[in-house]
N, C-alpha and C positions, 0 to 999 in steps of 0.2 A: 450889743448888734455893732458898733465900732470896734471890740476886740475881733469880731468875725472879719471884719475888713482889714483889720493891718496884719490879719498872719501874711504867711509869703505864699505868693501865686501858687505856684506846683505842693504842696502840702495843701489848697483849700482845692485844687482839681485833684488831688488823691484820696482826700476825703470824701469829696462827691464821687467818687468812684466807687468808693467802699460804699457807700449808701446804695448806690445805683445797683451793685453789686447782688444786694438780697431780692430783686428782683424777681426772678426765677422760682428762688422758695415760695416766694408770699404767692406766685401764680399758679404753682401745684398746691396749694393749699387751698386753695378755694373748694367750695362744697358742689356749689350748681349754680354758679352765675356765669351768662354766657361771656365772650370776650368784649361785648360793648356796654356789657352792664359793668364790666370789671372798669373798662374806658371810661364809663358814665362816673360811677362813686371815685374813681381814681383822681379823675381829675378834677371833680367837687371839691374834695379835701384837698389835691394839691394847690388849687386858685385859693384854698381858704388860708391857708397857711403861708402863703405869697403873700397874700393881702395883710396878717397877721403882723409880718417880717417886716415889710413897710410902713405899718402903722408905728410898729415897734419902733420904725428905722427913722422916721420921717414925723411922728406923731400929727402937729393939726397941718402938716403940710405934705401930707400925704395924695392929694388930687394932683400938687401942684408936682409932683415926682413924674407923673402920668406924664404931663406936659411937658417936661423937660425934656425926657426919654425921647420925644417927638416922632418922627415917620421911622426913626431906628429903629426904634424899640416896640413901634407898630407892627413893623414888618417883620422884624426878628419875632414876636411872640405868634404871629401868623403864621409863618415860616415854618417852626419850631413844634405848632400844633399839625402840621399834615405829617411830621415826622414820630407825634405818636399814636397817628390813625395810622401809620404804614405800619407800625409794630402791629398793631393788633392786626389788621389785615394777614399781616406775612405769617403770624403766628396759626394764622386759620386758617391759610392757602397756602402753607408749605412746612418743609420741617424746622425742627427747631436746631436742628445742627445748621441747616444753610442760614437762616437767620442770625445766628451766632457770628459764623464765618463773613457773612457780608456786614455785619455790624462792626465787625474788626478792621476792615477798610477802611475806616477813617479816622488812619492814620498816615493812608498816603493821601485821602481827598485834604487832610487839614493841611499835609506838608507842600500839597502843590498849588493849592489856594492859597498858602501863604507867601507861595514863592512867588507865585504868578501876579496877584491880588493887592499884596501888600511889600511886596520885596524885601522879604524876611529870606535874608541867607541860611542856608542847612550847615553847620559845622561838621567836619568829619566824623566828632564824636554821634553828633546826632543822626548822621545816615546810617554810619553804624547800628545805631541804636535800631533804627527802623529795618533795617536790613534782618538784625539777629532777633526784633520781635515780631515780623512779618513768618519768619521759618517756624516760630513758636506759635504762632498762629494756625498755620500749616498742620505745624505737628497735631495741635490739640483737636482740630476741626475735622481737617483736610479729609482723613481717613475714614469719615462718615457722611460725608455728602453724600448728597442724592439726589437728582435731577428737578422732583418738586414738581409744584406746580408753575407754570410762567408766570402767572400774573402776581403770585404769591412771591416768588424770587424779585419780581422788578420791582412790587412793592416794601420789600425791606432793603432797597438798595434810597430808598425815601429819608431813610435814617438816616444812614455817615453821610451823606450830603447835606441833608438840614439841617445836622449838628456843624459839617465845616461850614456852613455859610452863616449860621447864627455867631459862631468864634469866631467868624470873618468882620460881622458887623461889631462884635464885644471890643475886636483889636483895634479895626476902624475909628473907631472912639470911644478911647479910654478913659475920656474924660463924660461919659455918657453912663448914668446907672441904668442897665437893662435889667435888674429885676423885673421891674413892673412889664417886661415882653415876656417875660415866665408866667405871671398872672394872666395875659391876652393869651395865652397858650393854652391856658388851662380852661378857659370859660371856654374856647373858642374849639378845644378837644370834647369838651364835657358836653358842648350841645349837640356835637356832632355821634356822641356817645347816646342822647337823649332821641336825637331823631331816628337811630338805627337801633333802635331796643324795640321788641316790642312790647315790654314791662320793663320799670325802672326798679320796680320790691324786690329787694332780693333777701336771703335768710340773714339775722340781727350778727351771725359769726362771717357772716360773708361782706357785711357791713363793716366788721371791724377792720379784717383785711383791707381793704379797699379803703379804709381808714390810715392802717399801717404803713401802704403802699401811698398815699397821696402826702401824708405828712411826713412821713420821716425817709421812704425809700426814695423817691422821685423830689417832693418837698426838698430837703436837705441836699440831695444829692445836684440839683440844677440848682439852685440857690448857689452854692458853695464854687460850683463850675464855669459858673455866669461872674462872679466877682474874681472868681482867683484867673481868670480867662483875658481880664484885661492886663498883665504884669506880666503873662506868660505867654513866650512865642508859642506861632502856631502847632509845629511839629512837635514839641514837648509834651505839649496838651495832650494829642493825640497817643505819645508813646505812654505817657501814666493813665490815660482811661483806659487801656489794657490790662490795668489791673482788674475792673469790672470782670472778665474777661475770665481771670485767671482766681477771682478771688468766691465767684460764683459757682461753680463745680465742689467747692471748698465749703460752701455752706451748704447746698446739697447731699454732701457723703457726711457732713457732721450731725444735720438733723434730721434728714429722711434716708437715711441709709444709701444715697445711691454713689454707687462708684464709680470714679473717675478713671478712665483706660490708662493701660500704660503711657502710651501717646499722650492723653491728655498730663499726666505729670509730669513728663519730658519736657513737653510744649512751653506748659505752666510756669516751671522753673526757668525756663529759657526767656519769657516774659519778663518775668521777675527781674531777673539777670540786669534784662534792655532799661527795664523801669530805672533800678540802683543806679545805672552806669550813669543816667541823666541825673538825679538827684547827685552823686559822685561829680559831677560836671559843673553842676549849679553852686557846688559847694565850692571848690578848687576854686570857680571864677569869684565867688566874695571875700576867701581867703586873701586872691591878689589884689583886689580891690583894697579891699582894707589894711594889705602889705605897703600899698604906691600911695 
């Protein structure tokens, strides 16, 4: 686990976005589970995955890791659980296109929150990357937006906002391990899924998909992002996270033959260009530091 923590922050953010990008494919593969049942099983396996990671990392000091994360970890976990639940509610009450577009707005919330609350300056390359990425987002999903239900659209905003707040907490307390907060988020959303489901038992096929979602997709995704965000500027986190919006449709095309639109392909290429620009900027800074 030390190997994971020593990886560069931006690389961990990208690996996290890569894991999260399989969410749509997994949800499409469920046979008959309701969204609240999906929330329960995904959150259950997510909680177990995070707990296993903490035990392997801290061994006999696992309980102490929760104590050291303190109030930032507790509140960060509770806030993230709102985002998990907001995602499910939004998918149930509004369109997928609306939900994906609103999630993509996390790049703006991260840049704005980072500037005002952490005093993180946004350089010209990052500012250009944000504008470039938002252009790609608008091309990808803007042409398919529909009014939807107001309650679903409002609920969708909990995702980019709670994610941005979580990253602010991680960046504000970089010395605090916020992985225990993921366990708090998993347990909280699991409890909500349990209370809102009429029944918990689903088919073995769907339980296995819940395991894939909790262990691989959300588990690895948020562990990587939480660790990587400790050393990665907020605006850069937002730009790299847009990789999720690009890769998700690619997996759907490869595995379930869901063909992306021309606008989707063009927008995805633009977003990837913005992400690559950020990596190029990072490599340039590292080369300059080494040369100096």
